[in-house]
C-alpha positions as CSV (number, residue, x, y, z in Angstrom):
1,M,120.0,-30.6,18.6
2,T,120.9,-30.3,22.3
3,R,122.9,-27.4,23.6
4,Q,126.0,-29.7,24.0
5,E,125.6,-30.9,20.4
6,R,125.3,-27.4,19.0
7,R,128.4,-26.3,20.9
8,L,130.3,-29.2,19.5
9,V,129.2,-28.4,15.9
10,I,130.1,-24.7,16.3
11,A,133.5,-25.5,17.7
12,G,134.1,-28.1,14.9
13,T,133.0,-25.7,12.2
14,M,135.3,-23.0,13.6
15,L,138.2,-25.5,13.7
16,I,137.8,-26.4,10.0
17,G,137.4,-22.7,9.1
18,V,140.5,-21.7,11.1
19,S,142.7,-24.5,9.8
20,Y,141.7,-24.5,6.2
21,G,140.5,-21.0,5.5
22,L,143.1,-19.1,7.6
23,A,146.1,-21.4,8.5
24,R,146.3,-22.8,5.0
25,F,144.6,-21.0,2.2
26,A,145.3,-17.4,3.4
27,Y,148.9,-18.0,2.4
28,G,148.1,-17.7,-1.2
29,L,146.0,-14.6,-0.7
30,F,148.7,-12.7,1.2
31,L,151.7,-14.1,-0.8
32,P,152.4,-11.0,-2.9
33,S,152.8,-8.8,0.2
34,M,154.8,-11.6,2.0
35,R,157.2,-11.9,-1.0
36,D,157.9,-8.1,-0.9
37,D,158.5,-8.0,2.8
38,V,160.7,-11.0,3.4
39,G,162.3,-11.4,0.0
40,L,160.6,-14.7,-0.9
41,S,161.4,-15.9,-4.4
42,S,158.8,-17.6,-6.7
43,A,160.7,-20.9,-6.4
44,A,160.7,-20.7,-2.6
45,A,157.0,-19.8,-2.6
46,G,156.3,-22.9,-4.7
47,I,158.3,-25.1,-2.4
48,I,156.4,-23.9,0.6
49,A,153.1,-24.6,-1.1
50,S,154.2,-28.1,-2.1
51,G,155.6,-28.8,1.4
52,A,152.3,-27.7,3.0
53,Y,150.5,-30.2,0.7
54,V,152.8,-33.1,1.6
55,G,152.4,-32.2,5.3
56,Y,148.7,-32.3,4.9
57,C,148.7,-35.8,3.5
58,V,151.0,-37.0,6.3
59,A,149.0,-35.2,9.0
60,I,145.7,-36.6,7.9
61,V,146.9,-40.2,8.0
62,T,148.7,-39.6,11.4
63,S,145.6,-37.9,12.9
64,A,143.2,-40.7,11.7
65,L,145.4,-43.2,13.5
66,L,146.3,-41.3,16.6
67,V,142.8,-40.1,17.4
68,E,141.9,-43.6,18.3
69,R,144.6,-43.7,20.9
70,L,144.7,-40.1,22.2
71,G,141.0,-39.2,21.9
72,A,139.1,-36.6,19.9
73,R,139.5,-33.8,22.4
74,R,143.3,-33.9,22.6
75,M,143.7,-34.1,18.8
76,A,141.2,-31.3,18.1
77,V,142.8,-29.0,20.6
78,A,146.3,-29.9,19.3
79,A,145.1,-29.0,15.7
80,A,143.9,-25.6,16.9
81,L,147.1,-24.9,18.9
82,I,149.3,-25.9,16.0
83,A,147.4,-23.6,13.7
84,A,147.8,-20.7,16.3
85,G,151.5,-21.4,16.7
86,G,152.2,-21.5,13.0
87,M,150.3,-18.4,12.3
88,A,152.0,-16.6,15.2
89,V,155.4,-17.5,13.7
90,V,154.2,-16.2,10.3
91,A,153.1,-12.9,11.9
92,V,156.6,-12.2,13.4
93,S,158.8,-13.7,10.7
94,T,161.4,-11.5,9.2
95,S,163.1,-14.0,6.9
96,A,162.0,-16.5,4.3
97,I,163.1,-19.4,6.5
98,W,160.9,-18.4,9.4
99,L,158.0,-17.6,7.1
100,A,158.3,-21.0,5.5
101,G,158.5,-22.7,8.9
102,G,155.4,-20.9,10.1
103,V,153.4,-21.7,7.0
104,L,154.3,-25.3,7.0
105,F,153.6,-25.8,10.7
106,A,150.3,-24.0,10.5
107,G,149.4,-26.1,7.4
108,L,149.7,-29.3,9.4
109,S,146.5,-28.3,11.3
110,T,144.4,-29.0,8.2
111,G,145.3,-32.7,8.2
112,L,145.0,-33.0,12.0
113,A,141.6,-31.2,12.3
114,S,138.9,-33.4,10.7
115,P,139.5,-37.0,12.0
116,P,139.0,-36.0,15.7
117,M,135.8,-34.1,14.8
118,A,134.5,-37.2,13.0
119,Q,135.3,-39.2,16.1
120,A,133.7,-36.6,18.4
121,V,130.5,-36.5,16.4
122,S,130.3,-40.3,16.2
123,S,130.5,-40.5,20.0
124,A,128.5,-37.5,21.1
125,V,125.7,-37.1,18.6
126,P,122.8,-39.6,18.0
127,V,123.1,-41.5,14.8
128,D,120.0,-39.8,13.3
129,R,121.6,-36.4,13.6
130,Q,125.2,-37.2,12.7
131,G,124.8,-36.5,9.0
132,R,123.6,-33.0,9.6
133,A,126.2,-32.3,12.3
134,N,129.1,-33.4,10.2
135,T,128.1,-31.8,6.9
136,V,127.7,-28.5,8.8
137,I,131.2,-29.0,10.2
138,N,132.4,-29.9,6.7
139,A,131.1,-26.6,5.4
140,G,133.5,-24.8,7.8
141,T,136.0,-24.8,5.0
142,S,133.8,-22.6,2.8
143,L,133.2,-20.3,5.8
144,G,137.0,-19.9,6.3
145,V,137.6,-19.3,2.6
146,A,134.7,-16.8,2.4
147,V,136.1,-14.9,5.4
148,S,139.8,-14.9,4.3
149,G,138.9,-13.3,0.9
150,P,137.5,-10.1,2.4
151,V,140.3,-10.0,5.0
152,A,142.8,-10.1,2.1
153,F,141.1,-7.0,0.6
154,L,140.9,-5.2,3.9
155,A,144.4,-6.0,5.1
156,T,146.3,-5.4,1.9
157,G,149.9,-4.9,2.8
158,Q,149.2,-5.7,6.5
159,W,149.5,-9.4,6.5
160,R,151.4,-9.5,9.8
161,I,148.4,-8.0,11.6
162,A,146.0,-10.3,9.8
163,Y,148.0,-13.4,10.9
164,A,148.2,-12.2,14.4
165,V,144.4,-11.8,14.5
166,F,144.1,-15.3,12.9
167,A,146.4,-16.7,15.6
168,V,144.2,-15.3,18.4
169,A,141.1,-16.7,16.7
170,A,142.8,-20.1,16.7
171,L,143.6,-19.9,20.4
172,L,140.0,-19.0,21.2
173,N,138.9,-21.9,19.1
174,A,141.2,-24.2,21.1
175,L,139.5,-23.1,24.3
176,L,136.1,-23.7,22.8
177,L,137.1,-27.2,21.7
178,L,138.5,-27.9,25.2
179,I,135.0,-27.4,26.7
180,S,133.0,-28.7,23.8
181,V,134.6,-32.0,22.6
182,P,133.8,-35.0,24.9
183,R,136.6,-36.1,27.1
184,A,136.0,-39.7,26.2
185,N,134.1,-41.4,23.4
186,A,130.9,-41.8,25.3
187,G,129.2,-44.8,23.8
188,G,132.1,-45.3,21.5
189,D,133.2,-48.5,23.1
190,R,129.8,-50.1,22.7
191,R,129.7,-49.1,19.0
192,R,133.2,-50.4,18.5
193,D,132.3,-53.7,20.1
194,V,129.2,-54.1,17.8
195,R,131.3,-53.3,14.7
196,Q,134.2,-55.4,15.7
197,Q,131.7,-58.4,15.8
198,V,131.4,-57.7,12.1
199,H,134.7,-56.4,10.9
200,G,137.1,-57.0,13.7
201,G,138.3,-53.3,13.3
202,A,140.1,-54.2,10.1
203,L,140.9,-51.6,7.5
204,Q,139.8,-53.8,4.6
205,R,136.1,-53.5,3.9
206,P,133.8,-54.7,1.2
207,R,133.3,-52.1,-1.5
208,A,136.1,-49.8,-0.1
209,L,137.6,-49.8,-3.6
210,V,134.4,-48.2,-5.0
211,L,134.7,-45.3,-2.5
212,I,138.4,-44.9,-3.3
213,A,137.6,-44.7,-7.0
214,A,134.8,-42.2,-6.5
215,A,136.8,-39.9,-4.3
216,T,139.9,-40.1,-6.6
217,G,137.7,-39.3,-9.6
218,M,136.1,-36.3,-7.9
219,G,139.6,-35.1,-6.9
220,M,140.8,-35.3,-10.4
221,A,137.8,-33.6,-11.9
222,S,138.0,-30.7,-9.4
223,A,141.8,-30.1,-9.9
224,A,141.3,-28.2,-13.2
225,F,139.1,-25.6,-11.5
226,W,141.2,-25.2,-8.4
227,T,144.4,-24.9,-10.4
228,F,143.5,-23.1,-13.6
229,S,140.2,-21.2,-13.1
230,S,142.0,-17.9,-12.3
231,D,144.1,-18.5,-15.4
232,V,140.9,-18.8,-17.5
233,I,139.4,-15.7,-16.0
234,L,142.6,-13.6,-16.6
235,T,143.9,-15.0,-19.9
236,Q,140.8,-16.2,-21.7
237,G,138.2,-13.9,-20.2
238,H,140.6,-10.9,-20.1
239,L,139.2,-9.9,-16.7
240,D,141.3,-8.4,-13.9
241,Q,142.6,-9.9,-10.7
242,G,139.9,-8.3,-8.6
243,V,137.3,-10.5,-10.5
244,A,139.4,-13.6,-9.7
245,N,139.4,-12.6,-6.0
246,V,135.7,-12.1,-5.9
247,T,135.2,-15.4,-7.7
248,W,137.1,-17.1,-4.9
249,I,134.8,-15.5,-2.4
250,V,131.8,-16.7,-4.4
251,I,133.2,-20.2,-4.3
252,G,133.5,-20.0,-0.5
253,M,130.0,-18.6,0.0
254,A,128.4,-21.1,-2.3
255,G,130.2,-23.9,-0.5
256,L,128.1,-23.1,2.6
257,A,125.3,-24.9,0.8
258,G,127.3,-28.1,1.4
259,A,126.0,-28.0,5.0
260,A,122.8,-29.4,3.6
261,A,124.4,-32.6,2.3
262,G,123.4,-34.6,5.3
263,D,119.7,-33.6,5.1
264,L,119.7,-34.2,1.3
265,I,121.2,-37.7,1.7
266,D,118.5,-38.5,4.3
267,R,115.7,-37.4,1.9
268,L,117.0,-38.5,-1.5
269,G,119.6,-41.1,-0.8
270,L,123.4,-41.0,-1.1
271,N,123.6,-42.1,-4.7
272,V,121.1,-39.4,-5.9
273,V,123.0,-36.6,-4.2
274,H,126.3,-38.0,-5.3
275,R,125.3,-38.2,-9.0
276,G,123.5,-34.9,-9.0
277,T,126.4,-32.9,-7.5
278,L,128.9,-34.6,-9.8
279,A,126.7,-33.3,-12.7
280,M,126.9,-29.8,-11.0
281,L,130.6,-30.1,-10.9
282,A,130.8,-31.0,-14.6
283,L,128.5,-28.1,-15.5
284,S,130.6,-25.6,-13.6
285,L,133.7,-26.7,-15.5
286,W,131.9,-26.4,-18.9
287,L,130.3,-23.0,-18.1
288,L,133.6,-21.4,-17.2
289,V,135.2,-22.0,-20.6
290,L,131.9,-21.5,-22.5
291,S,132.1,-17.8,-22.0
292,P,135.0,-16.8,-19.7
293,S,134.5,-13.0,-20.4
294,N,130.8,-13.1,-19.3
295,L,130.9,-12.0,-15.7
296,P,127.5,-13.5,-14.6
297,M,128.5,-16.8,-16.3
298,V,131.8,-16.8,-14.4
299,F,130.1,-16.2,-11.1
300,V,127.4,-18.9,-11.8
301,S,130.2,-21.3,-12.6
302,A,132.0,-20.5,-9.4
303,G,128.8,-20.8,-7.3
304,L,128.0,-24.2,-8.8
305,F,131.6,-25.4,-8.2
306,G,131.7,-24.2,-4.6
307,A,128.4,-25.8,-3.8
308,A,129.1,-29.1,-5.6
309,Y,132.7,-29.4,-4.2
310,I,131.7,-29.1,-0.5
311,M,128.6,-31.1,-1.0
312,L,130.7,-33.9,-2.5
313,T,133.1,-33.9,0.3
314,G,130.2,-34.3,2.6
315,V,128.9,-37.2,0.5
316,Y,132.2,-39.0,0.7
317,L,132.5,-38.4,4.4
318,V,129.0,-39.9,5.0
319,W,130.0,-42.8,2.7
320,G,133.3,-43.4,4.4
321,V,131.9,-43.2,8.0
322,R,129.1,-45.6,7.0
323,L,131.7,-48.0,5.7
324,Y,134.0,-47.6,8.8
325,A,131.3,-46.9,11.5
326,D,133.5,-48.6,14.1
327,R,136.5,-46.3,13.1
328,P,135.0,-43.0,12.0
329,A,138.3,-41.2,11.9
330,I,139.5,-43.7,9.3
331,G,136.2,-43.4,7.5
332,L,136.8,-39.7,7.2
333,G,140.5,-39.8,6.4
334,L,140.4,-42.4,3.6
335,P,138.2,-40.5,1.1
336,F,139.8,-37.1,1.8
337,L,143.2,-38.5,1.3
338,M,142.0,-40.0,-2.0
339,I,140.5,-36.7,-3.1
340,A,143.9,-35.1,-2.5
341,I,145.7,-37.8,-4.4
342,G,143.2,-37.4,-7.3
343,Q,144.1,-33.7,-7.3
344,V,147.8,-34.5,-7.5
345,I,147.1,-36.6,-10.5
346,G,144.6,-34.2,-12.1
347,S,146.6,-30.9,-11.9
348,P,149.6,-32.0,-14.0
349,L,147.2,-33.6,-16.4
350,A,145.3,-30.4,-16.7
351,G,148.5,-28.5,-17.3
352,Y,149.4,-30.9,-20.1
353,L,146.1,-30.6,-21.8
354,I,146.1,-26.8,-21.6
355,G,149.6,-26.7,-23.1
356,S,148.8,-29.1,-25.9
357,A,145.1,-28.6,-26.7
358,G,144.0,-25.4,-24.9
359,Y,141.7,-24.5,-21.9
360,T,138.4,-25.5,-23.6
361,V,139.5,-29.0,-24.3
362,C,141.0,-29.4,-20.9
363,F,137.9,-28.3,-19.0
364,V,135.6,-30.4,-21.2
365,V,137.8,-33.5,-20.6
366,F,137.6,-32.9,-16.8
367,A,133.9,-32.4,-17.0
368,V,133.7,-35.8,-18.6
369,I,135.8,-37.2,-15.8
370,A,133.3,-35.8,-13.3
371,L,130.4,-37.5,-15.2
372,A,132.2,-40.8,-15.5
373,T,132.6,-40.8,-11.7
374,V,128.9,-41.4,-11.3
375,L,129.5,-45.0,-12.3
376,A,131.0,-45.5,-8.8
377,G,127.9,-46.0,-6.7
378,Y,127.3,-46.5,-3.1
379,H,125.8,-49.9,-1.9
380,S,124.4,-50.1,1.6
381,D,125.0,-53.1,3.8
382,R,121.4,-54.2,3.1
383,Q,122.4,-54.5,-0.6
384,G,124.7,-57.3,0.1
385,S,128.0,-56.1,1.6
386,G,127.7,-58.8,4.2
387,T,127.8,-56.5,7.2
388,E,124.4,-57.0,8.7
389,P,124.5,-56.9,12.5
390,S,123.8,-60.0,14.5
391,Q,120.2,-60.5,15.5
392,N,121.0,-60.2,19.2
393,V,122.0,-56.6,18.8
394,S,119.4,-54.2,20.1
395,P,117.9,-51.5,17.7
396,R,119.7,-48.7,19.6
397,M,123.0,-50.5,19.1
398,D,122.4,-51.3,15.5
399,M,125.1,-49.2,14.0
400,A,125.5,-51.2,10.8
401,R,123.3,-49.0,8.8
402,P,123.5,-45.5,10.3
403,P,121.1,-43.1,8.4
404,S,123.8,-40.5,8.0
405,P,127.0,-41.1,9.9
406,P,129.7,-38.7,11.0
407,I,131.3,-36.4,8.7
408,P,133.8,-33.9,9.7
409,R,136.0,-32.1,7.4
410,F,139.4,-31.5,6.7
411,Y,140.0,-30.1,3.5
412,M,139.0,-28.1,0.9
413,P,140.6,-31.0,0.2
414,A,143.6,-30.3,0.0
415,M,144.2,-27.8,-2.6
416,P,147.3,-29.2,-4.2
417,P,150.6,-27.3,-4.4
418,L,149.2,-25.2,-7.3
419,W,152.4,-23.3,-8.3
420,L,154.5,-26.5,-8.6
421,I,151.9,-28.7,-10.2
422,E,151.0,-26.0,-12.7
423,K,154.6,-25.5,-13.6
424,I,155.2,-29.3,-14.0
425,G,152.1,-29.7,-16.1
426,R,152.9,-26.8,-18.4
427,R,156.5,-27.9,-18.9
428,L,155.4,-31.5,-19.5
429,G,152.9,-30.2,-22.1
430,G,155.6,-28.1,-23.8
431,W,158.1,-30.9,-23.8
432,L,155.7,-33.4,-25.3
433,G,154.5,-30.8,-27.8
434,A,158.1,-30.1,-28.9
435,R,158.8,-33.8,-29.4
436,T,155.6,-34.1,-31.5
437,D,156.7,-31.1,-33.7
438,R,160.1,-32.7,-34.3
439,R,158.4,-35.8,-35.6
């Protein structure tokens, strides 16, 4: 990579780490101290988490559409500034209302961050290096999560100082983005012209439903682990909260392996990587409930899950941007939105299964969902999607089959509003169970 490309990748990775790992996920890690200091009730904490999730979904759609009008640089810098502003409000908040406002505002940055980075990589990095660049950026989520875990240990009870430091980091990231993200989409107009000869810039694409099904299935399968893995560790494994915290760090560190997704796709093909990592995801779910009191087994499960999850987000980003090579921000936004929707569906379902049949049955069912998702396979343009470029397009401008298109990142996807979804799922399970007993 050239110096300019490396700088763009570093800035993008930092943006994903700041927005996901700090602006969003740190809320859950520091929540106990926050509740004590500002008098935040459990119900209010859940509403804030749910609101942040809804805000994420709205922001990701908004960003994917606005980046095409405002440009990648403006949207990326705006995401970093919003993260900084929100975290600064959190740092100085003295009431539940101000705290909620800060958390919700900072959380918007997760939805705003990834589409502009996808657009920037598409315009500034040659096609043969886009897969690697975007999967590295995608792994920024894991970097942020891995960093926020130790910070939570070190800053116990000092969440205001931690958030002030996070806000400064976001401001520095905004400056780096300002000098690293291209002012205009150099080459983007040529690529858009080529693609519009084929698609006319439309949102409807051949085989888009297959991508939607795959991303939704993965989101559903991952929901059980994101929402209830700590429950399994504490209630089934009879381990302490410290183990659950370390498990979270292991997930983040292992997720850094997801940066290799682009290279693996180039070597093995998208379908092989997709199916292999879905099998890893299924194995992680099964291992956790196989022996939840076995510490090495728990950490292996967490490592497999973290690596598989981030790898799969990279796969869907490559897939989406190949499908929407003329509109990379849309190509990134669509699969990540569907991952989040899958998690919204999966978390209450997991809660119901746990309430009615237990943790083991729940995690085995979700492992089966992960395995069933392998049926949704990627088909390249060459395999008959009807999107071959016209013969008068030069090889350099042939963007119809990019080896490994752009892939930024915006989400661990979207961890859903865990508190609210878990509560809904458990209550639904209890209600259905009571009705069954009456019969």
